[in-house]
C-alpha positions in Angstrom: 116.5 134.5 153.4 114.8 135.2 156.9 111.9 135.7 155.7 111.7 132.4 153.9 113.0 130.6 156.9 110.4 132.3 159.0 107.3 131.4 156.0 108.8 127.6 156.4 108.5 127.8 160.2 105.1 129.2 160.2 103.8 126.1 157.7 105.4 123.9 159.9 103.9 124.7 163.0 100.1 125.2 161.2 100.6 121.6 159.6 101.8 120.1 163.0 98.7 121.2 164.6 96.7 119.7 161.6 98.4 116.2 162.3 100.2 116.4 158.9 103.8 117.8 159.9 106.0 114.8 159.3 104.8 114.7 155.5 105.4 118.3 154.8 109.3 117.6 154.0 108.6 113.8 152.5 105.7 114.9 150.1 104.9 118.1 149.0 101.6 117.1 147.1 100.4 114.8 149.7 100.5 117.8 152.0 98.9 120.0 149.9 96.0 117.0 149.6 95.7 116.6 152.8 95.3 120.0 154.0 92.7 120.2 151.4 91.2 117.2 152.9 91.2 118.6 156.2 88.5 121.0 155.3 86.0 118.4 153.8 83.1 117.3 156.3 83.9 113.7 157.2 81.5 111.3 155.3 78.6 110.1 157.4 78.9 105.8 157.5 75.5 104.5 156.8 74.4 102.1 159.7 71.3 100.5 158.5 68.7 98.6 160.8 66.1 96.5 158.8 62.8 95.6 160.3 61.0 93.0 157.7 62.7 89.3 156.6 62.2 90.9 153.0 63.6 93.9 153.4 66.8 92.4 155.1 66.9 89.9 152.1 66.9 92.7 149.5 69.9 94.4 151.4 71.6 91.4 150.7 70.8 91.1 147.4 72.4 94.4 146.6 75.2 93.7 148.4 74.7 96.5 150.8 74.6 94.0 154.0 78.2 95.6 155.4 76.2 98.6 156.3 73.4 96.5 158.4 73.9 97.0 162.0 70.6 95.1 163.0 67.6 93.2 162.3 64.1 91.8 163.3 63.4 88.1 164.3 61.8 87.8 160.7 65.2 88.0 159.3 65.9 84.4 158.7 67.3 84.6 155.5 70.5 84.5 154.2 71.5 82.7 157.8 74.3 85.0 158.2 71.6 87.9 158.8 70.6 85.6 162.1 74.0 86.4 163.2 72.9 90.8 163.4 71.9 92.2 166.3 68.2 91.5 166.9 65.6 94.7 167.4 63.0 92.1 168.3 59.8 91.4 166.4 58.6 93.8 163.7 55.0 94.6 165.2 56.8 95.2 168.9 59.4 97.4 168.6 61.2 99.3 171.4 63.0 102.7 170.4 65.9 101.8 173.2 66.5 98.8 171.5 66.7 100.5 168.0 68.7 103.7 169.0 71.1 101.4 171.0 72.5 100.2 167.6 73.5 104.3 166.9 71.7 103.6 163.1 71.4 106.4 160.7 68.8 104.6 158.6 65.9 102.5 159.6 64.1 100.8 156.8 60.5 99.0 157.4 57.2 97.9 156.1 54.1 99.8 157.7 53.5 96.6 158.9 56.2 97.4 161.8 55.6 99.3 165.0 54.2 100.8 166.9 53.7 103.8 165.2 54.9 106.0 168.4 58.2 104.0 168.6 58.9 104.8 164.8 57.9 108.7 165.6 60.7 108.5 168.6 63.5 107.0 166.4 62.8 109.8 163.7 62.7 112.6 166.2 66.0 111.4 167.7 67.2 112.0 164.2 67.3 108.8 162.5 66.2 108.6 158.9 63.2 106.5 159.0 61.9 105.1 155.7 58.6 102.9 156.0 57.8 101.1 153.0 54.8 99.7 151.6 53.7 96.3 152.1 52.0 95.6 148.9 51.6 91.9 148.8 51.9 91.5 144.9 54.8 90.9 142.8 55.1 94.2 141.9 55.2 95.5 145.2 58.6 93.5 145.5 59.8 95.3 142.4 59.0 98.5 144.1 60.4 97.9 147.3 64.0 96.9 145.4 64.0 100.1 143.9 63.5 101.8 147.0 66.0 100.1 148.9 68.3 100.9 146.2 67.8 104.3 146.7 68.2 104.4 150.0 71.5 102.4 150.2 73.1 104.6 147.2 72.4 101.3 144.9 70.0 102.4 142.2 71.9 101.0 139.4 72.1 97.7 141.2 68.3 97.7 142.1 67.4 98.5 138.8 69.5 95.6 137.3 67.7 93.2 140.1 64.5 94.2 139.3 65.3 93.2 135.9 66.4 89.6 137.1 63.5 89.2 139.0 60.9 90.4 136.4 62.7 87.5 134.0 62.6 84.9 136.7 58.9 85.7 137.7 57.5 85.8 133.9 59.2 82.1 133.7 57.3 81.1 136.7 53.8 82.2 136.2 54.0 80.8 133.0 55.0 77.4 134.3 52.5 77.7 136.6 49.5 78.7 134.2 50.6 76.1 131.8 50.2 73.5 134.3 46.7 74.8 135.3 45.4 75.0 131.8 46.2 71.2 131.6 42.7 69.1 130.8 43.0 67.1 133.5 44.4 69.9 136.3 41.0 71.2 138.0 41.9 74.2 140.2 43.2 72.6 144.3 41.0 73.9 146.7 43.6 75.1 149.8 43.1 75.6 153.3 45.9 77.9 154.6 46.8 77.5 158.2 48.6 79.8 160.4 49.7 78.0 163.3 53.1 79.5 164.8 51.8 79.1 168.5 49.3 76.2 169.7 47.1 78.6 171.0 47.0 80.7 167.8 45.6 78.4 165.3 44.6 80.8 162.2 42.9 80.4 158.7 43.7 82.6 156.1 41.2 84.5 154.1 41.1 87.5 151.5 43.4 90.1 151.7 46.5 88.2 153.2 49.8 87.3 151.9 48.7 83.2 151.4 45.4 84.4 149.6 47.8 85.8 147.0 50.0 83.5 146.7 47.7 81.1 146.0 46.0 82.8 143.6 49.3 83.3 141.7 49.9 79.3 141.7 45.9 79.0 140.5 44.9 77.6 143.6 41.4 78.3 145.3 41.9 79.8 149.0 38.4 77.8 150.2 38.2 80.6 153.0 39.0 83.7 150.8 36.0 83.5 147.7 32.5 84.1 148.0 30.8 83.6 151.6 34.5 84.0 152.8 36.0 86.6 155.0 39.1 89.1 155.2 42.6 88.5 157.3 42.9 85.9 159.6 40.3 84.0 161.9 40.6 81.4 164.3 40.2 77.7 163.1 36.9 76.2 163.9 36.0 72.4 162.9 32.9 73.5 161.2 34.3 75.8 159.1 37.4 73.6 158.2 35.2 70.7 157.6 32.7 73.0 155.0 35.3 74.4 153.3 36.4 70.5 152.1 40.1 71.5 151.2 41.9 69.3 148.6 45.5 70.6 150.4 46.5 72.5 153.7 49.0 74.9 153.5 51.4 75.9 156.1 54.6 77.0 157.0 57.7 74.8 158.2 57.5 77.2 161.2 54.1 76.0 162.1 54.7 72.7 161.1 57.2 72.3 163.8 55.2 74.2 166.2 52.0 72.1 165.6 54.3 69.1 166.0 54.7 67.8 162.7 52.4 66.3 160.2 50.7 64.5 163.1 50.2 67.4 164.8 48.5 69.3 161.8 46.1 66.5 161.0 44.9 66.1 164.5 44.0 70.2 164.0 39.8 69.9 164.8 38.0 69.2 161.7 41.0 68.3 159.2 40.7 64.6 159.7 36.8 64.8 158.1 37.9 66.5 155.1 39.7 65.2 151.8 43.1 66.9 152.5 43.2 65.2 156.0 42.1 61.9 154.5 44.5 61.7 152.2 47.3 63.7 154.5 47.7 66.3 151.6 50.0 68.8 153.8 52.4 71.1 152.0 55.0 73.2 153.9 57.2 76.2 152.9 59.4 78.0 154.9 57.6 81.3 156.3 59.6 84.3 154.7 59.7 82.2 151.4 56.4 81.7 151.3 54.9 85.1 152.7 57.5 87.4 153.0 57.5 88.7 149.2 61.2 89.2 148.9 63.4 88.4 146.0 62.8 84.9 146.0 59.4 85.4 145.0 59.9 83.4 141.9 61.4 80.3 143.7 58.5 80.3 145.8 55.6 80.3 142.9 57.9 77.6 141.3 58.0 75.3 144.5 54.5 75.9 145.7 53.3 74.9 142.4 55.3 72.0 142.2 54.2 71.0 145.8 50.6 70.8 145.0 50.9 68.9 142.0 52.8 66.2 143.9 50.0 66.7 146.8 47.1 65.9 144.4 49.0 62.8 142.9 48.9 61.1 145.9 
């Protein structure tokens, strides 16, 4: 009997030290479970910082937004993402700003930087995943699957990729059908990036704008033979010589330039078919250039906008 009492007391003392003494008398099975769990390491809560608006959209599309603790300034969609702590512009990150959010995972594309900052964050023990920026639809599917792996949502990512593929096939077929119409000639488009009044650029080959124009069956007037790669400052001579039918800008660029009138006042534009007929098309920047889950929607809206503009 004394041995039983001693054993009981010893067990109570041990359980008290583990903080589960009260459970010992009331629920023996719960005590055993508590003792077993006490020896297991606690699961590490995933804390994600997403650098890149399209990547943030993917995180939301995979229903992993509860694990987001920070985003960059290009993370504009969905609107709730704008309420999260911001770490600055993707290309000018700071290690202090990133680490202050105590992340366990940083997800970014290869456009993020500086590289020294990413290295400092990695050296601090944070897992850093730099994904390919590949401005093609196939790149979107690849990033969806990669973010699915990083967030532990492989199956949802696979389902999302299948859904996006179906949406993309439909959008692409619609755009191709319009192009095959005898009355539809390829639209000659000039893309202008004008997010700052003193930094008005035009887009050539190997840009996101060029890729979207190609999907829509339009001609990038700065990207073909005799064109250039990347972005270059707008010059009136080049704009006039390009003879664009339509000028494409982002909603943000349109606003920064003072609206439609401001765009039409850009050097040389009034002397082009697009300028004379006021054919200006604008789409939200991340929708048009983000190459995220809304890419099928972007192609559909772009194709429809070109058709409407050319009807004027």
